[in-house]
N, CA, C and O of each residue as an XYZ file, in Angstrom:
728
protein
N     -25.684    -67.934     29.661
C     -26.171    -66.876     28.802
C     -26.664    -65.735     29.680
O     -27.260    -65.969     30.731
N     -26.421    -64.530     29.259
C     -26.909    -63.354     29.979
C     -27.690    -62.475     29.013
O     -27.400    -62.437     27.817
N     -28.676    -61.776     29.541
C     -29.509    -60.922     28.695
C     -28.727    -59.750     28.090
O     -28.978    -59.369     26.946
N     -27.787    -59.180     28.843
C     -27.048    -58.008     28.367
C     -25.719    -58.343     27.703
O     -25.194    -57.527     26.946
N     -25.164    -59.521     27.966
C     -23.845    -59.842     27.444
C     -23.792    -61.076     26.567
O     -22.732    -61.422     26.045
N     -24.925    -61.746     26.398
C     -24.932    -62.960     25.588
C     -24.241    -64.111     26.301
O     -24.266    -64.199     27.529
N     -23.629    -64.987     25.528
C     -22.931    -66.133     26.085
C     -21.627    -65.673     26.736
O     -20.890    -64.868     26.166
N     -21.352    -66.187     27.922
C     -20.135    -65.838     28.658
C     -19.374    -67.125     28.954
O     -19.953    -68.101     29.433
N     -18.084    -67.122     28.669
C     -17.200    -68.244     29.004
C     -16.344    -67.796     30.180
O     -15.409    -67.013     30.015
N     -16.668    -68.299     31.369
C     -15.989    -67.846     32.581
C     -14.497    -68.164     32.588
O     -13.714    -67.430     33.192
N     -14.095    -69.240     31.929
C     -12.665    -69.557     31.854
C     -11.930    -68.465     31.076
O     -10.817    -68.089     31.443
N     -12.539    -67.958     30.011
C     -11.921    -66.878     29.238
C     -11.895    -65.579     30.040
O     -10.919    -64.830     29.983
N     -12.956    -65.317     30.779
C     -13.001    -64.112     31.614
C     -11.838    -64.134     32.602
O     -11.061    -63.184     32.696
N     -11.739    -65.231     33.330
C     -10.724    -65.305     34.388
C      -9.309    -65.380     33.819
O      -8.394    -64.769     34.370
N      -9.119    -66.107     32.744
C      -7.788    -66.218     32.144
C      -7.274    -64.850     31.719
O      -6.124    -64.509     31.997
N      -8.100    -64.073     31.056
C      -7.675    -62.745     30.611
C      -7.462    -61.818     31.799
O      -6.515    -61.032     31.807
N      -8.323    -61.900     32.793
C      -8.143    -61.079     33.993
C      -6.829    -61.423     34.691
O      -6.080    -60.530     35.086
N      -6.556    -62.704     34.839
C      -5.314    -63.122     35.494
C      -4.092    -62.681     34.700
O      -3.086    -62.278     35.284
N      -4.170    -62.752     33.380
C      -3.068    -62.280     32.540
C      -2.871    -60.774     32.703
O      -1.737    -60.296     32.731
N      -3.966    -60.029     32.812
C      -3.863    -58.577     33.013
C      -3.154    -58.273     34.328
O      -2.303    -57.386     34.383
N      -3.494    -58.993     35.368
C      -2.853    -58.778     36.662
C      -1.352    -59.059     36.578
O      -0.537    -58.264     37.046
N      -0.998    -60.191     35.979
C       0.420    -60.545     35.855
C       1.171    -59.501     35.039
O       2.276    -59.102     35.407
N       0.583    -59.061     33.945
C       1.227    -58.044     33.107
C       1.377    -56.719     33.854
O       2.390    -56.034     33.708
N       0.385    -56.362     34.642
C       0.459    -55.124     35.420
C       1.700    -55.120     36.310
O       2.433    -54.132     36.353
N       1.936    -56.224     37.018
C       3.067    -56.264     37.943
C       4.414    -56.407     37.225
O       5.463    -56.249     37.849
N       4.393    -56.701     35.934
C       5.614    -56.648     35.133
C       5.834    -55.251     34.553
O       6.968    -54.775     34.486
N       4.753    -54.597     34.137
C       4.833    -53.292     33.489
C       5.087    -52.164     34.493
O       5.930    -51.298     34.257
N       4.366    -52.176     35.595
C       4.377    -51.047     36.539
C       5.769    -50.660     37.026
O       6.080    -49.469     37.022
N       6.627    -51.589     37.446
C       7.942    -51.168     37.960
C       8.838    -50.513     36.904
O       9.733    -49.741     37.250
N       8.609    -50.807     35.634
C       9.448    -50.269     34.554
C       8.648    -49.363     33.620
O       9.056    -49.129     32.482
N       7.525    -48.859     34.093
C       6.658    -48.038     33.253
C       7.454    -46.896     32.628
O       8.157    -46.164     33.325
N       7.339    -46.754     31.328
C       8.036    -45.710     30.591
C       9.378    -46.153     30.040
O       9.924    -45.511     29.143
N       9.912    -47.238     30.566
C      11.193    -47.760     30.078
C      10.946    -48.770     28.966
O       9.907    -49.429     28.922
N      11.920    -48.876     28.070
C      11.835    -49.940     27.062
C      11.957    -51.267     27.795
O      12.815    -51.432     28.663
N      11.098    -52.204     27.440
C      11.185    -53.521     28.066
C      10.639    -54.605     27.153
O       9.758    -54.371     26.325
N      11.178    -55.770     27.326
C      10.744    -56.948     26.587
C      10.127    -57.894     27.605
O      10.788    -58.315     28.554
N       8.872    -58.220     27.403
C       8.170    -59.112     28.332
C       7.999    -60.461     27.660
O       7.206    -60.607     26.730
N       8.745    -61.443     28.137
C       8.643    -62.814     27.633
C       7.441    -63.469     28.297
O       7.331    -63.486     29.523
N       6.547    -64.004     27.487
C       5.354    -64.663     27.991
C       5.564    -66.172     27.933
O       6.353    -66.657     27.123
N       4.866    -66.912     28.782
C       4.958    -68.374     28.679
C       4.524    -68.829     27.284
O       3.616    -68.251     26.686
N       5.173    -69.853     26.784
C       4.837    -70.366     25.454
C       3.402    -70.881     25.448
O       2.992    -71.630     26.335
N       2.650    -70.468     24.438
C       1.275    -70.938     24.262
C       0.998    -70.844     22.767
O       0.873    -69.745     22.226
N       0.904    -71.952     22.120
C       0.752    -71.996     20.674
C       1.942    -71.279     20.024
O       1.804    -70.689     18.952
N       3.086    -71.332     20.663
C       4.294    -70.724     20.120
C       4.889    -69.695     21.063
O       4.351    -69.425     22.137
N       6.008    -69.126     20.640
C       6.740    -68.126     21.404
C       5.977    -66.804     21.399
O       5.426    -66.401     20.375
N       5.949    -66.131     22.557
C       5.234    -64.854     22.653
C       6.061    -63.847     23.448
O       6.620    -64.170     24.496
N       6.126    -62.630     22.932
C       6.856    -61.548     23.588
C       6.141    -60.228     23.327
O       5.647    -59.985     22.226
N       6.093    -59.385     24.345
C       5.652    -58.007     24.162
C       6.884    -57.126     24.221
O       7.693    -57.232     25.143
N       7.024    -56.255     23.232
C       8.125    -55.295     23.197
C       7.527    -53.910     23.443
O       6.732    -53.415     22.644
N       7.914    -53.298     24.548
C       7.414    -51.967     24.888
C       8.526    -50.951     24.680
O       9.649    -51.147     25.144
N       8.214    -49.874     23.987
C       9.191    -48.820     23.733
C       9.207    -47.816     24.885
O       8.241    -47.693     25.638
N      10.299    -47.122     24.999
C      10.446    -46.092     26.021
C       9.498    -44.928     25.713
O       9.282    -44.580     24.552
N       8.939    -44.336     26.765
C       8.128    -43.130     26.618
C       8.203    -42.332     27.913
O       8.523    -42.874     28.971
N       7.910    -41.057     27.820
C       8.062    -40.130     28.944
C       6.855    -40.202     29.879
O       5.710    -40.044     29.456
N       7.135    -40.439     31.138
C       6.059    -40.456     32.142
C       6.291    -39.392     33.213
O       5.588    -39.365     34.223
N       7.271    -38.517     32.998
C       7.634    -37.529     34.023
C       6.497    -36.566     34.352
O       6.460    -36.021     35.455
N       5.593    -36.352     33.444
C       4.473    -35.435     33.645
C       3.277    -36.092     34.346
O       2.295    -35.419     34.661
N       3.359    -37.392     34.587
C       2.237    -38.118     35.185
C       2.373    -38.195     36.703
O       3.474    -38.340     37.233
N       1.250    -38.098     37.386
C       1.241    -38.292     38.834
C       1.370    -39.785     39.130
O       1.260    -40.609     38.222
N       1.596    -40.131     40.367
C       1.699    -41.538     40.766
C       0.390    -42.269     40.443
O       0.407    -43.409     39.980
N      -0.722    -41.615     40.686
C      -2.027    -42.212     40.387
C      -2.202    -42.436     38.882
O      -2.702    -43.479     38.459
N      -1.794    -41.467     38.090
C      -1.895    -41.600     36.637
C      -0.987    -42.712     36.117
O      -1.343    -43.421     35.176
N       0.163    -42.857     36.718
C       1.074    -43.943     36.325
C       0.465    -45.297     36.635
O       0.552    -46.229     35.835
N      -0.151    -45.396     37.800
C      -0.821    -46.635     38.195
C      -1.919    -46.978     37.189
O      -2.006    -48.109     36.711
N      -2.747    -45.995     36.880
C      -3.849    -46.210     35.937
C      -3.346    -46.536     34.534
O      -3.938    -47.365     33.842
N      -2.269    -45.898     34.111
C      -1.704    -46.187     32.797
C      -1.166    -47.612     32.739
O      -1.414    -48.328     31.768
N      -0.442    -48.025     33.757
C       0.081    -49.399     33.795
C      -1.067    -50.403     33.796
O      -0.986    -51.433     33.128
N      -2.133    -50.115     34.538
C      -3.295    -51.013     34.574
C      -3.975    -51.070     33.204
O      -4.358    -52.146     32.744
N      -4.123    -49.924     32.561
C      -4.759    -49.877     31.239
C      -3.928    -50.619     30.200
O      -4.468    -51.354     29.373
N      -2.621    -50.427     30.245
C      -1.742    -51.135     29.314
C      -1.842    -52.640     29.543
O      -1.930    -53.410     28.587
N      -1.829    -53.057     30.793
C      -1.892    -54.482     31.119
C      -3.202    -55.102     30.638
O      -3.203    -56.196     30.073
N      -4.310    -54.409     30.858
C      -5.619    -54.932     30.431
C      -5.667    -55.047     28.909
O      -6.156    -56.042     28.375
N      -5.164    -54.035     28.215
C      -5.176    -54.072     26.743
C      -4.274    -55.172     26.206
O      -4.641    -55.868     25.260
N      -3.103    -55.333     26.799
C      -2.187    -56.378     26.349
C      -2.731    -57.770     26.665
O      -2.519    -58.704     25.893
N      -3.423    -57.916     27.781
C      -4.043    -59.206     28.102
C      -5.104    -59.555     27.062
O      -5.213    -60.708     26.643
N      -5.880    -58.564     26.649
C      -6.868    -58.813     25.601
C      -6.170    -59.150     24.286
O      -6.625    -60.024     23.548
N      -5.070    -58.462     23.991
C      -4.288    -58.755     22.780
C      -3.798    -60.201     22.795
O      -3.818    -60.877     21.766
N      -3.359    -60.675     23.958
C      -2.934    -62.074     24.082
C      -4.078    -63.016     23.717
O      -3.887    -63.987     22.984
N      -5.259    -62.720     24.233
C      -6.427    -63.567     23.978
C      -6.815    -63.541     22.502
O      -7.135    -64.576     21.916
N      -6.784    -62.353     21.911
C      -7.075    -62.189     20.487
C      -6.105    -63.007     19.634
O      -6.511    -63.733     18.726
N      -4.828    -62.873     19.945
C      -3.790    -63.590     19.194
C      -3.968    -65.102     19.331
O      -3.710    -65.851     18.389
N      -4.403    -65.535     20.491
C      -4.653    -66.972     20.700
C      -5.747    -67.464     19.749
O      -5.602    -68.518     19.129
N      -6.830    -66.712     19.634
C      -7.931    -67.097     18.741
C      -7.461    -67.172     17.290
O      -7.760    -68.130     16.577
N      -6.727    -66.154     16.868
C      -6.228    -66.115     15.490
C      -5.289    -67.284     15.224
O      -5.406    -67.964     14.205
N      -4.356    -67.512     16.145
C      -3.365    -68.583     15.965
C      -4.018    -69.953     15.891
O      -3.684    -70.758     15.022
N      -4.943    -70.219     16.797
C      -5.539    -71.562     16.798
C      -6.409    -71.785     15.563
O      -6.504    -72.916     15.086
N      -7.043    -70.748     15.033
C      -7.830    -70.901     13.814
C      -6.936    -71.311     12.644
O      -7.346    -72.069     11.765
N      -5.723    -70.800     12.655
C      -4.793    -71.069     11.562
C      -3.904    -72.283     11.817
O      -2.881    -72.458     11.156
N      -4.298    -73.117     12.775
C      -3.657    -74.412     12.943
C      -2.608    -74.538     14.017
O      -2.103    -75.638     14.243
N      -2.254    -73.450     14.694
C      -1.283    -73.571     15.778
C      -1.952    -74.268     16.958
O      -3.146    -74.087     17.196
N      -1.179    -75.066     17.695
C      -1.752    -75.886     18.764
C      -0.913    -75.829     20.032
O       0.305    -75.658     19.993
N      -1.601    -75.976     21.152
C      -0.907    -76.164     22.422
C      -0.526    -77.621     22.581
O       0.522    -77.936     23.146
N      -1.363    -78.503     22.090
C      -1.144    -79.944     22.179
C      -1.092    -80.498     20.766
O      -2.045    -80.341     20.002
N      -0.004    -81.134     20.416
C       0.233    -81.582     19.040
C      -0.868    -82.487     18.504
O      -1.167    -82.447     17.311
N      -1.473    -83.299     19.356
C      -2.450    -84.275     18.871
C      -3.866    -83.722     18.746
O      -4.731    -84.392     18.182
N      -4.124    -82.532     19.251
C      -5.492    -82.021     19.278
C      -5.529    -80.598     18.739
O      -4.910    -79.697     19.304
N      -6.252    -80.400     17.650
C      -6.393    -79.065     17.098
C      -7.317    -78.232     17.990
O      -8.286    -78.740     18.555
N      -6.998    -76.971     18.097
C      -7.840    -76.061     18.879
C      -8.686    -75.180     17.967
O      -9.399    -74.296     18.441
N      -8.608    -75.421     16.665
C      -9.349    -74.596     15.710
C     -10.846    -74.638     15.981
O     -11.560    -73.681     15.684
N     -11.316    -75.728     16.535
C     -12.742    -75.871     16.822
C     -13.211    -74.817     17.821
O     -14.392    -74.470     17.854
N     -12.296    -74.313     18.627
C     -12.657    -73.319     19.633
C     -12.445    -71.891     19.155
O     -12.986    -70.958     19.749
N     -11.675    -71.704     18.101
C     -11.349    -70.352     17.656
C     -12.601    -69.601     17.235
O     -13.438    -70.118     16.496
N     -12.707    -68.401     17.710
C     -13.798    -67.502     17.337
C     -15.195    -67.998     17.714
O     -16.174    -67.616     17.074
N     -15.299    -68.827     18.721
C     -16.653    -69.193     19.139
C     -17.326    -67.927     19.683
O     -16.652    -66.983     20.095
N     -18.629    -67.922     19.679
C     -19.381    -66.675     19.890
C     -19.139    -66.008     21.237
O     -19.389    -64.811     21.382
N     -18.666    -66.745     22.210
C     -18.507    -66.165     23.538
C     -17.074    -65.752     23.865
O     -16.856    -65.010     24.823
N     -16.106    -66.210     23.099
C     -14.713    -66.068     23.515
C     -14.214    -64.629     23.611
O     -13.781    -64.203     24.681
N     -14.264    -63.879     22.527
C     -13.675    -62.542     22.552
C     -14.410    -61.599     23.497
O     -13.779    -60.783     24.169
N     -15.740    -61.700     23.558
C     -16.477    -60.868     24.520
C     -16.080    -61.238     25.940
O     -15.900    -60.362     26.785
N     -15.943    -62.531     26.205
C     -15.548    -62.980     27.541
C     -14.143    -62.510     27.883
O     -13.878    -62.119     29.019
N     -13.243    -62.544     26.910
C     -11.887    -62.034     27.129
C     -11.913    -60.538     27.449
O     -11.239    -60.080     28.371
N     -12.687    -59.796     26.688
C     -12.802    -58.358     26.930
C     -13.374    -58.097     28.321
O     -12.917    -57.202     29.032
N     -14.369    -58.879     28.698
C     -14.979    -58.718     30.015
C     -13.949    -58.966     31.109
O     -13.912    -58.235     32.099
N     -13.119    -59.977     30.946
C     -12.062    -60.251     31.927
C     -11.078    -59.103     32.026
O     -10.661    -58.730     33.122
N     -10.704    -58.537     30.880
C      -9.775    -57.400     30.876
C     -10.399    -56.200     31.578
O      -9.727    -55.514     32.348
N     -11.670    -55.943     31.320
C     -12.352    -54.801     31.934
C     -12.496    -54.979     33.449
O     -12.304    -54.029     34.208
N     -12.831    -56.185     33.882
C     -12.964    -56.419     35.324
C     -11.599    -56.286     36.002
O     -11.486    -55.676     37.065
N     -10.567    -56.857     35.386
C      -9.224    -56.736     35.951
C      -8.812    -55.270     36.034
O      -8.212    -54.848     37.023
N      -9.128    -54.500     35.012
C      -8.809    -53.075     35.020
C      -9.495    -52.378     36.200
O      -8.887    -51.549     36.876
N     -10.745    -52.715     36.438
C     -11.469    -52.117     37.569
C     -10.838    -52.511     38.900
O     -10.668    -51.670     39.783
N     -10.490    -53.784     39.044
C      -9.867    -54.254     40.286
C      -8.513    -53.558     40.487
O      -8.191    -53.118     41.591
N      -7.732    -53.467     39.417
C      -6.414    -52.835     39.524
C      -6.512    -51.336     39.809
O      -5.817    -50.827     40.689
N      -7.361    -50.634     39.079
C      -7.428    -49.180     39.267
C      -8.049    -48.804     40.608
O      -7.873    -47.681     41.079
N      -8.759    -49.716     41.212
C      -9.293    -49.483     42.551
C      -8.355    -49.991     43.636
O      -8.715    -50.035     44.812
N      -7.133    -50.378     43.225
C      -6.085    -50.795     44.152
C      -6.512    -51.997     45.010
O      -6.260    -52.044     46.214
N      -7.165    -52.963     44.353
C      -7.699    -54.121     45.068
C      -6.947    -55.407     44.749
O      -7.501    -56.500     44.870
N      -5.689    -55.277     44.344
C      -4.917    -56.463     43.965
C      -3.489    -56.370     44.512
O      -2.526    -56.671     43.806
N      -3.363    -55.955     45.757
C      -2.030    -55.806     46.343
C      -1.424    -57.153     46.733
O      -0.203    -57.289     46.812
N      -2.272    -58.137     46.974
C      -1.813    -59.500     47.259
C      -2.635    -60.458     46.413
O      -3.698    -60.101     45.903
N      -2.134    -61.670     46.270
C      -2.871    -62.690     45.513
C      -4.221    -62.963     46.171
O      -5.234    -63.091     45.482
N      -4.240    -63.053     47.479
C      -5.484    -63.320     48.209
C      -6.484    -62.175     48.001
O      -7.667    -62.414     47.759
N      -6.002    -60.938     48.097
C      -6.884    -59.788     47.894
C      -7.419    -59.765     46.460
O      -8.604    -59.515     46.242
N      -6.549    -60.026     45.492
C      -6.982    -60.065     44.096
C      -8.054    -61.132     43.888
O      -9.099    -60.848     43.302
N      -7.812    -62.344     44.355
C      -8.790    -63.426     44.174
C     -10.129    -63.077     44.812
O     -11.181    -63.330     44.223
N     -10.099    -62.508     45.995
C     -11.329    -62.118     46.678
C     -12.095    -61.078     45.852
O     -13.289    -61.235     45.596
N     -11.400    -60.023     45.442
C     -12.080    -58.944     44.716
C     -12.450    -59.348     43.294
O     -13.486    -58.924     42.781
N     -11.621    -60.159     42.657
C     -11.965    -60.639     41.310
C     -13.250    -61.464     41.364
O     -14.133    -61.312     40.520
N     -13.344    -62.332     42.360
C     -14.554    -63.146     42.525
C     -15.773    -62.265     42.763
O     -16.830    -62.493     42.175
N     -15.630    -61.269     43.615
C     -16.750    -60.373     43.927
C     -17.145    -59.532     42.713
O     -18.332    -59.405     42.412
N     -16.163    -58.956     42.013
C     -16.470    -58.136     40.839
C     -17.077    -58.983     39.727
O     -17.991    -58.539     39.032
N     -16.573    -60.198     39.559
C     -17.131    -61.077     38.528
C     -18.581    -61.424     38.852
O     -19.441    -61.379     37.972
N     -18.853    -61.765     40.095
C     -20.230    -62.088     40.499
C     -21.150    -60.885     40.280
O     -22.256    -61.033     39.759
N     -20.697    -59.700     40.677
C     -21.511    -58.485     40.490
C     -21.733    -58.189     39.012
O     -22.827    -57.803     38.601
N     -20.682    -58.375     38.222
C     -20.795    -58.126     36.776
C     -21.782    -59.086     36.143
O     -22.632    -58.682     35.349
N     -21.671    -60.357     36.493
C     -22.601    -61.341     35.933
C     -24.034    -61.034     36.345
O     -24.957    -61.174     35.542
N     -24.220    -60.622     37.580
C     -25.567    -60.265     38.033
C     -26.090    -59.072     37.229
O     -27.257    -59.053     36.836
N     -25.235    -58.083     36.985
C     -25.621    -56.910     36.197
C     -25.957    -57.304     34.761
O     -26.835    -56.704     34.142
N     -25.260    -58.312     34.230
C     -25.519    -58.778     32.863
C     -26.803    -59.609     32.758
O     -27.215    -59.963     31.653
N     -27.429    -59.920     33.876
C     -28.713    -60.621     33.956
C     -28.655    -62.041     33.378
O     -29.134    -62.294     32.272
N     -28.059    -62.962     34.148
C     -28.000    -64.353     33.684
C     -29.391    -64.984     33.633
O     -30.276    -64.655     34.423
N     -29.555    -65.896     32.683
C     -30.813    -66.633     32.577
C     -30.593    -68.037     33.138
O     -29.447    -68.471     33.258
N     -31.657    -68.753     33.482
C     -31.500    -70.109     34.032
C     -30.824    -71.066     33.041
O     -30.815    -70.831     31.833
N     -30.265    -72.142     33.582
C     -29.543    -73.140     32.789
C     -30.405    -73.695     31.652
O     -29.913    -73.881     30.539
N     -31.659    -73.953     31.917
C     -32.549    -74.504     30.892
C     -32.702    -73.529     29.724
O     -32.730    -73.937     28.563
N     -32.800    -72.254     30.039
C     -32.931    -71.237     29.001
C     -31.618    -71.095     28.217
O     -31.632    -70.905     27.001
N     -30.496    -71.188     28.920
C     -29.189    -71.148     28.255
C     -29.065    -72.307     27.279
O     -28.645    -72.115     26.138
N     -29.428    -73.513     27.721
C     -29.360    -74.682     26.836
C     -30.282    -74.521     25.636
O     -29.927    -74.920     24.527
N     -31.445    -73.948     25.840
C     -32.370    -73.708     24.729
C     -31.763    -72.718     23.730
O     -31.953    -72.857     22.522
N     -31.042    -71.733     24.229
C     -30.396    -70.763     23.336
C     -29.241    -71.398     22.568
O     -29.016    -71.061     21.406
N     -28.505    -72.313     23.203
C     -27.475    -73.056     22.463
C     -28.124    -73.871     21.342
O     -27.599    -73.932     20.231
N     -29.251    -74.487     21.635
C     -29.944    -75.256     20.595
C     -30.450    -74.336     19.486
O     -30.469    -74.724     18.318
N     -30.856    -73.127     19.843
C     -31.389    -72.179     18.851
C     -30.324    -71.730     17.848
O     -30.651    -71.428     16.700
N     -29.074    -71.684     18.261
C     -28.016    -71.260     17.332
C     -27.353    -72.440     16.623
O     -26.501    -72.252     15.754
N     -27.748    -73.650     16.998
C     -27.222    -74.845     16.326
C     -27.677    -74.801     14.867
O     -28.864    -74.639     14.584
N     -26.736    -74.945     13.959
C     -27.027    -74.863     12.535
C     -26.785    -73.479     11.969
O     -26.710    -73.308     10.752
N     -26.661    -72.473     12.853
C     -26.371    -71.116     12.418
C     -24.946    -70.733     12.823
O     -24.122    -70.405     11.968
N     -24.658    -70.774     14.117
C     -23.321    -70.439     14.608
C     -22.424    -71.661     14.734
O     -21.210    -71.572     14.550
N     -23.020    -72.784     15.043
C     -22.251    -74.020     15.197
C     -23.092    -75.186     14.726
O     -24.315    -75.082     14.632
N     -22.437    -76.298     14.431
C     -23.125    -77.476     13.895
C     -22.852    -78.661     14.799
O     -21.754    -79.218     14.791
N     -23.846    -79.044     15.574
C     -23.680    -80.151     16.526
C     -23.560    -81.500     15.822
O     -23.238    -82.500     16.465
N     -23.810    -81.546     14.520
C     -23.664    -82.799     13.768
C     -22.223    -83.051     13.328
O     -21.887    -84.165     12.927
N     -21.375    -82.037     13.399
C     -19.963    -82.200     13.038
C     -19.219    -82.855     14.190
O     -19.469    -82.560     15.359
N     -18.317    -83.733     13.848
C     -17.530    -84.417     14.874
C     -16.319    -83.566     15.251
O     -15.688    -82.944     14.396
N     -16.011    -83.554     16.534
C     -14.775    -82.916     16.979
C     -13.619    -83.787     16.523
O     -13.773    -85.008     16.521
N     -12.496    -83.256     16.145
C     -12.044    -81.879     16.275
C     -12.204    -81.045     15.004
O     -11.424    -80.114     14.801
N     -13.159    -81.332     14.158
C     -13.361    -80.564     12.929
C     -13.605    -79.098     13.284
O     -14.525    -78.782     14.039
N     -12.774    -78.200     12.733
C     -12.924    -76.795     13.061
C     -14.212    -76.205     12.516
O     -14.609    -75.111     12.918
N     -14.871    -76.914     11.607
C     -16.116    -76.389     11.052
C     -17.342    -76.770     11.883
O     -18.478    -76.663     11.422
N     -17.087    -77.221     13.130
C     -18.161    -77.267     14.110
C     -18.676    -75.830     14.266
O     -19.871    -75.592     14.440
N     -17.727    -74.875     14.197
C     -18.085    -73.455     14.195
C     -18.393    -73.050     12.758
O     -17.575    -73.246     11.859
N     -19.559    -72.493     12.552
C     -19.971    -72.109     11.199
C     -19.704    -70.642     10.911
O     -19.501    -70.266      9.756
N     -19.700    -69.819     11.928
C     -19.479    -68.377     11.744
C     -18.499    -67.906     12.789
O     -18.160    -66.723     12.829
């Protein structure tokens, strides 16, 4: 839990950031061209269809920033679509529903945070190699979390208990999707 950002799910932060990076390196070489980006299957088939648009008036720097912005937004869209799909019964694993995780209080904010951090790393040209990206992503994430003012583990657990019965119900058995109340 953080004072400025509430509950943060680091797996969602990093997953969305990593997706933004991957999308950037798919979008950038064909920026402005029509392209179909096939995504790995996750709760079903996924594709981004990008239409052609004119980039002749943009500088190289503006093109870089546009590709990074598009990638960050599309990565967040992927995360959003995942939440919607799993709430409505789509699954990655046939035997286990993921509806219990859909729309939990930390997910979408954490996804947005990952997209924003990835955008900062990309627009600052800090992801030219996988090693460089991992180094800077780790550093930016640590700095961001520090800025968000994390509270101690005991306080975080107390806050989870405080929302029990309001946002989630610890008396419900998994995998009941109504473990989440709101």
